[in-house]
Phi, psi and omega in degrees: 000128179270140178252121180250351178238146175232110183064030179084003181236162181264359175207164178248001185255351185302316179298320180291322177298315178298316180299312180294321179295315180294321179299326180268001180054048178252131177285164176298322179296319179293320177298317178300318179296318179295323177296319180295323176300327180274003175099006180258116178281108182210144181253166179303319180300322178293322176299315179301314181293325176296313183296328178268356173088018180257007178227138175293154175239126179281164180296320180290328174293318180300317179301316182285325174304314180299317180295310183295322181272357179057049177230162177285136180300326179293327177296322181298330184253005179267165180240020175284175186263015179293152171264158184295000000 
């Protein structure tokens, strides 16, 4: 049996991405643009779906999210209560 959801979501980093983005006062559109500058083709709608947990996040996307948001990749996938 394949598992595609974890806790009802398709990713575990969406909440952290939203938190880091909001802390830096970056819009979803701006985050998508910054990701595109780094070579990741992603639209604002995809950022929204990642943040609400309805879209998978690939490992290479996760790496660039960490770089663009200036956070540790481990923080993006952890569930402790630290801020970035």
